[in-house]
N, C-alpha and C positions, 0 to 999 in steps of 0.2 A: 347502318348498324347503330349509329349514335341516336337516331330517332327512336329506334326500338328500345334502346336502353332508357331513354327519357320517359317513354310511355310506361315501361316497366316500373320505374320509380314512382310514377304518378299513382300507381295502385296502392302504394304504401304511404299513409299519412305521416307527416313529421311527428317525432316524439320528443317532448321537452325533457330537460334534465330533471325537472320535478317529477315527471311521470316515471322516468327511469328509477329515481330514488325511491318512489313509492313502491314500485315493483320489487326492488331489492329489499326494502324493509319488510314487505310481505313475505318474501322468501326467508328473511331472517326472523320471521315470526314476531315482528314488532320491535325487535332490538333497534336502537337508534343507529342510523347510517353512519353519522359522524363518529360516534364512540366505538363502533364495531369495526369499521373499515378504514377510517382515516388514521394514518399513523404519523408520528412526529419523527423527523430525521435528526441525526446527530448534527446536521448543518443548521438547525434552528428554524425549520419551517415544516409545514404539514404537506403530506402527499395524499392525493386523492386516489381512489381505486380505479377511477375512469376520468378521461379528459375528452372534451368535445371541441368542435370548431370555435364555439363561443369563448373558450378559454384563451385563445390566442388572437381573437378578433381585434383587440386594441393594442397588441404588442407591436411596437415600431421595429423590433428586431427581425421581423419577417419580411421587411421591405427591401433588403439589400441582396445583391448577388455575390457569388464568390469573387474575390479579388477587388471588391469595392469597399470603401470606407463605410463603417468602422471595422470591417474585416471579421465580423462574427462568423461568416460562412467560409472564411479562409483567406489567406493573403495571396493565394495563387489560383489559377484557373485549371490546375491539374492537382492530383493527389499523390504524386510520385515521391514519397518520402525517402530519405537516406537510411540505409541499413548500417548501423554503427556497431562496432565491436571494440570493447576495451582490451587493450593488450597488456597483459601482466607478464613481465619478464625481469630477469636479474641484470641483464646487460643490454646495451643498445643493439648489438649484433643479434642477440636472441630475439629481441622485440621486432627487429626488421624481418627476421626469418618468419616469425609467426604472422606478421602483418602481410607479407607478400603471399603467404599461403592463403590467408583469409580473403585477399583480394581476388583470388582465383575461384572463390566459392560464393560470390554474390555480395560481398561487403562493399559498400560505397563510402563509408565514413569510418575513420580510425580514431581511437582515443589512446594517448600515450601518457605515462607518468615519467617525467624527466627529472633526474637528480643532478645532472651536470649540464646546465644550459649553455652549451658552447656551439659554435659553428661546426667544429670537428664532430661533436656528438650527433648533431643533426645530419651530417654527411653520412654517418654510419646508419643512423636510425631510419632515414628516409631514402636510402639507396634503392633505386629501381622503382620507386613509387611516383607515378605520374600526378604531380600536384595540380595539373589542369583538369583532372578528372576525379580525383579522390579528395574528399574533405578530411583535413587533419586537425585534431583537437588535442591540446596539451594541458596537463595539470602539473604543477610543481609547487615547491615551497613558496609561500607568499613573497618573501624577500628576494626570490630568484626570478619572479615574473618579469621584471624589467629586463634582466639579462637574457632571458629566454626570448622575449619579443625582439630585442635587438639582434640576437643570433638568427632568429627566423627571418627577419628582414634582410639580413646580410646573405643568408642562404638562398632566399627567393631571388635576390638580385643576381647572385652567382648563377642561378639556373635560368634567369630570365622569365620568371613566372610571377612577378610582383602583382600584376593586374589580375591574373587568373586564379591565384591561390585563394582557397576558401577554407575557413576553419575558425578556431578559437584558441585563446589562451585563457585559462580559468583563473583570472586575477580577481580575488575576492577578499578584501580585508574585512568585510562584514562577518565572515565566518569565524574570525578570531574570538569575538565575544560569545558567539553562539556555540562553538565547539569547545572552547577552553575557558570561557567565563572571564576572559582577559579583555580589558577595555581597548578599543581602537579609536584614537582621536580622529575627528573629522579632518583636521589639518593634515595628519599623516596620510589618511586615505586619499585625500584630494591631491596631495603632492605626488604620491606614487602614481595615481591614476593619470594625472596630467603628463608625467614623464613617459608612461607606457603608451598613451595615445600619441604622443610625439614620435615615439619609436616606431609605431605602427602606421605612420602617415603614408608610407609608400605601399601599404598593403590594404587596399579598400575593402577586401573581402574577409578581413580578419576581425572577429569579435573579441574584444579584450576586457569587457566589463561584464562580469558574471552575476546572475541572480540564481543562486543554487537552492531553490526552495525544495529540491529533492531531499535535502538533509532534514527538512521539517517533516516531510511525508514519511521518511524512514524512521523518524523519531517518534511517530505516532500521532502527528497532528491530524485534525479533521480536515476534510477537503476544503471547506470554506476558509479555514485558517491558512492553509498553504496558499490558497489563491489571494486572500487579503494581504498576507505578509509579502508574497511575491510582488504584488503591485506596489506596495509601500517600499519595498527593497529597490525596485526599479526607479521609482520616483525619487528616492534618495540620491541615486546616481545622477539623475537629471538636475536636481536642485543643487547638489554639491558642485557639479562641474559647470553648469551654466553660470552660477555665481562666481566661478573662477574665470569666467570670460569666454568659455567655449559656447558654440551655438547649439541649439537643441538638436539640429540635424547631425552634428558631429558626435554628440553624445548618444542619442537614441539609436543611431546607426551602428553603434559599437556594442550594444547590449544584447546579451544572449540569455534566455531563460532556460535553465535546466530544471525540469519539473519531474516529480514522481507520478506514478500511476498505481493506484490501489485497485482492489478487485470489485469496488462498487461501480459496476459497469456503466450505467447511464449517468451517474453523478460525475464520473471522471470525464466522460464524453462531453457533458455539459460544461465542465470546468474549463477545458481548453477553448471552447467556443466563447464562453463568458470572458476568459482571460484576454483574448484578442480584442474583443469589443471594448473592454474597460481600459486596456492599455492604450488603444488608439485614442480614446477620449482623454486620457491622462496626458499623453504626449502632445495632443492638440493644444492643451492649455499653456504649453511652453512656446507656442507660436513658431513651429518649424516652417521652413520655406517649402518643403516638399511633403506631400501627403504620404509618400513612401516611407518617410521617417516614422510614421505612426504604425507601421507594420511590426508585429512581434515575431521574433525568431525564437521558436520553441523546440527544445529537445526534450524527449520523454524517456525516462528510465523506469522499468518495471520495479515493483516494490521489493524491498528487502524486509520490511517490517513484518509482513505476513508469511515469510518463508519459514519452513519447518525442517527440523533435523529428522524426525520420524516420518515415515511415509513420504520421503522427500520428492518422489516423482509427482506427487500432487502439486508441487511447485510449478511443474510444467503447465498444469491446467490453469493455475492462477495467472502465471505470466502470459499465457496465451490470450485470455480474456482481457488482460490489462493492455497488451500490445494492440489488441483489436479496438479497444476504447480509444487509444491514442491515434491509431490509423484512421478510424472513422471520423475523429475530431479534426483531422487535417494538420497534424504537427509536421515539423520539418525533418526530424530524424528521430529514430527510436533505438534505444539499447535494451535488449531483453537480457535481464540478469540470469545467468546460468543457474540451474536448479540446485546445484551442489554447493553453492556459495556459503550456506550456513556452517559447513563442517570441513571444507577444504578449498584449496585453490582450484578453480575450474580446470578440467583437463580437456583434451581434444574432443572427447565424446560430448561432454556437456556444452562446450563452446559450439560444436556443430549443431546440436539440437537447438540452442538458442538462436543461431542464425536461421536455421530452417523454419523456426516458428514464424519469422517474418516473411520468409519466402512462401510459406503456405498462404499467408494473408494476401500476398501479391500474386503469385503464380497460379494458385488454385482458387482462391476466393475473389481475386480481382478487385480488391478494395482500393488499389491504386488507380482504378479506372473511373471512379465516381467521386466527385467533389461534394462534400457535405451531404451525404445520403440521409442524415437525420433532419435536414432542413424541412420545416413545415410539419414535423411530428408534433401533435398537440402536447404530448408528454414532454418530449425533449425541449421544445421551445419554452414551455412553462418552467421546466426544471432549470434551464439556462438563466432565465430572468430571476427566478427565486434565489438561485445560488449567487448570482451577481449582487443582489440586494444585500445578502448577508455578508458577503466578502467586502462590499463597499462600506458597510457599517464598521467593520474591523479596520479597513483602510483609513477611514476618517478618525477612528480612535487612536491609531498609531500616529497620524499626522498631528493630532492634538498633543501627543507626548513629545513632539519635536522631531518626528520622522523615524524611519526604521533604525538608523544607526543609533540614535539616542535611546530608543526602546530596547535595542539589543544590548547596548552598553549597560543599561539599567537593570538588565536581567529579566525584563518583562516578557520578552518573546520566549525565552527558555522556560520561564515560570509557567506561562500559559500553555505551552506545548507539553510540558511535563505533567500538568494537571490533566490534559486530554489523554496523554499516554497512560497515566494512572487509571483513569476512567476506563480506557479500552482494555487494559490488563485485567481490571475487575470484571468487565463484561466477558472477557475470554474465560476467566475463572468461573463465572456463573453460566457460561455457555449462551449468553445473549449475543455474543459474537463468535461465530463458528470457525474453527480451523480444522478442516477435515483431516482425519488421521491423527490428530493431536488431542483435542478436547471433545471430539465426537467421532465415533466409528474408528477407533484405533485398531491397527494391526497388532494384536496382543502378543504375538510370537516374534515380533521384530526386535532385534538387538542392534543398537546403534553405536555403542561405545567404541567398537573396534574400527569404525570408519572415520572417526573424528581425527582430523589433522589440526585444524584451527577452529575453535569454538569461541564465539564472542571476542574474536581478535580483530585484526585490521579488516579482514574480508567481511565479517559479520557486521562490523560497524560502518563500513563504507568509507573510512578515512585511512590515511596512511600513518597510523599510530595505534596506540593501545585503546581498545574499546572499553576495557575495564576502567582505565583512567578517566575516560569521558563519563562513564556511568556514575562513578563515585563523586563527581563534581556537581553539587546541586545547582551551581550557577550556569551550568552548560546543558545543552540538549541531552536528553536520555538516548541511549543506544540499544537498549534491550529489544529484541524482537518479541512479538506478541506471544510466541510459543515458548519463550525461554524458561519460564517457571515450570511449565508442565514437563519440559525436557529435563530440567534438573531433577524433578521428581522421578521420572522414569530411569534416568541414569543412576540415581541412588538405589533404585530397585535392582537394576542390573548388577550393581557393585556389591549388593548384599550377599551374605553367605547362603541364605535360603530365600528363594522367591516365594512370597506369600501366595497361598492358595485360597480362592474364594469359591464357596460351594453354594449353588442355588437350590434351596430347599423349596421345591415347587409343589404346591398342594392346593386342593380345592378348585374353585372356578377355573375352567380350562383357559378361557380367553384372557382373564386377568393374570393368571400365573405365568402364561407364556409372554405376555406383554411386559410384565414386571421383571421377568428373568432376563429378557432382552435388554431392557433399560439398565438393569443392574450389571449385566456383563459389560455393557458399553461404559458404564460409570467407572467400575473398578479397573477395566482394561486401560483406562487413561493413565493409570499408575504402573502399567506393565505387569499386573498381577496375573497369575495363572487362573483361568476361569474354568470351573467344572459345572456344566449345565446338566439338567436332568429332565426327563419326561414327566415326572410326577411321583408322589408318594401317597400311600393310603393314610398313613398316620405321621405325625410329627416325630414320633419316636423312631420309626424306621428311617426317616429322613436324617435325623441327627446321627443315628448310628452309622449310616452310609457316609456322612460328612466326616466323622471322626476316623472312619476306616481309611478314607482318602487323605487324611492328615490335614484337613482344612484349618486354616487360620481364621477365616471369617465364614460364618453361615448366614446367608441372606434368605429370609423368609419371604416367599413370593406367593401372594394369594390376593383375595379381594378385600376391600375395606370391611365389608360386613363380617367376614370370617376371621379377621385379625383379632377381634375382641376375645375370641375363644382360643384360636390357634397360637397366637404370639405368646401369651403367658405360659401355655403348656410347653411350647418349644424352648422358651427361655429357661424355664425351671428344669427341664430334662437335660438341657445342654450344661447347665450348672457351671458356667464360667470356663469350660474346657476350650472354648474358642470365642472370638468376638461374635456378638449377635446383632444383626441388622434387620430392620423391617423396611421393605421396599414400598415406599409410598408415604403419604401423610394422612392417615385415616382419622376420622372424626373422634375415634376413641383414643387418640394419642395421649391425652392427659392421663387417662386411666392406665395406659400401658407404662407411661413414665413413672406413675406412682408405684407400679409393680417392679420398677428398676430397669426398664427397657429404655435406653437413652439414645440409641443410634438409629437414625432414619435417613434414607436417601430418596430424594424426589426432585422435581423440576425446579423448585425454588432454592435448592441447595447451592452453596458456593462449592463447586466440585473440587477446586484446587485446595482450598483450606481443609475440606473434609478428608481428602486423600493425604494431605500433609500430616494430619493428626494420626491417621492410620499408620503411615510410614514411621512416624516418631515412636509408635508403640511396637509395631511388628518387626521393624528392621533391627531392633535392639536384641531380639530374641536369638 
């Protein structure tokens, strides 16, 4: 069979990249290949429309196997990640009840928030949980992390599971300047960390030094920024504590990376592969005795930044692809953020769906059966190296600033991420970044105000405090989700006494009027306006009369560019200010139409959010 296959391929001569490009440019009718098809990513490098074996021929990253240094292909020889659920409860007893129930439904890792870190609390919280089989992760107030670690060590000794216990205490003094804009001195961070490491000495499976780059991802950072800052964050732990006299093995073995996953599928997959490779090389510079110390422990949490209030079930689609990116990338554990987090505390249904999303990837897609399935992919391998290069540039820049803690204290990290978040919010406003159901293809009849329990509060922010307080502090990371501004717009429409009506005055060229009516319906639907579409009118006068009969607040003329020169002035004159008049498109005759007093146009280059805000300001006052 192999011989037949070889003879078959002999019948086809090899084709060079230059020949492929020439064929593509011929199909493009002479348009330049690089200008037409190569696109620039937000991560700072170009992506080609096609990749070939020659693109990875010189990459050293393709030479290792899973479980081998530098661990680009994974730190394990299997891909059986842990399914983690964050337990939200008012009391330790309630948290225990929820956790025990989750453990019967496929969860293998638990996340708890602890307010009273005592042995007594842990006895209630962990009652009935087999710590030899279940990973336990704890978050608490920064200054209570030492007490929590001591209590956990005592509880583990009481249960006789000191060597078997696996989990983490999310001790992270670096978050103080990031979330609150308050300086954390290196001395204080070091002293606390040394004390916590001492308290955890009997628990070899407990990670107590956190790198929480998930907060950067949820703040709107680009992927290369999260990666570069995460590496610098981890390196700061190594530098700080090896200078305090601890060995590289002691420190590296206690670090856990908690990273975000956005919906950029292949880029996120490449991020985790690059992260492991780069982290291994960073740790190696500190001369650990064991190569195992160079292994990264990575937990992935699906994004909150791109979750939406409207059409919230689309959040399930987002988190499914995000979890798939992380699973294929070989992370150690995954939390799928429930779809209803933007507006309420997750309930049993949303928690179940979040769990089952991971079970689908394991039990039906069998992603846990294959290690690094993307290995050798021309595209993914190239993407991994390109992303690593951009992240490395940022890592070096942070090191020149004195390291991650110094950059965080100086406000440089928050400033850079805030700039990226502002750019992304602008891209969402202009629909360069799409949020299905929010800034594109909205469900115009959906009402969301009644389902909101918590909006932009602790759940939306991802921290146990006020998100509004975080957002108002320019020295701290931003917390607004990408959809927040559009959601505020629609909520204002819902609260208005009269919901604005938008009437499509379709006339003339059939194809163009239908296309522009669809575009316009989608455009104004993003503000939650009532849309009245039509099959077409013989004259602008009959169209305007029909619009006024329906009580339209906005009349949108939908026709072809050629016909606008005649139709738009006639419709505008006949409407005579009885409703807002809008032309769908950006016709060549726009200057002439503006001279006639027609000033409202909607088209693909519009800032959708700003345009709709202006309409809201005028219409909702009526």
